[in-house]
C-alpha positions in Angstrom: -63.1 18.5 -26.0 -66.4 16.6 -26.2 -68.5 19.5 -27.5 -72.0 18.6 -28.7 -71.9 21.6 -31.1 -68.9 20.1 -32.8 -70.7 16.9 -33.4 -73.7 18.8 -34.9 -71.3 20.7 -37.1 -69.7 17.5 -38.3 -73.1 16.0 -39.1 -74.1 19.1 -41.0 -70.9 19.1 -43.0 -71.2 15.3 -43.7 -74.8 15.9 -44.9 -73.7 18.7 -47.2 -70.9 16.5 -48.6 -73.4 13.7 -49.3 -75.8 16.1 -51.0 -73.1 17.7 -53.1 -71.8 14.3 -54.2 -75.3 13.2 -55.1 -75.8 16.4 -57.1 -72.5 16.0 -58.9 -73.4 12.4 -59.8 -76.8 13.4 -61.1 -75.3 16.3 -63.0 -72.6 14.1 -64.5 -75.2 11.5 -65.6 -77.3 14.2 -67.1 -74.4 15.6 -69.1 -73.3 12.0 -70.1 -76.9 11.2 -71.4 -76.9 14.4 -73.5 -73.8 13.3 -75.5 
């Protein structure tokens, strides 16, 4: 079960998670600074 496509999918999902986490942090800081 050593599929290269699975590894690419894992990298893409990991990248999306990192981007979403960074966006959530920036959005949270933006809302916090507006208080």
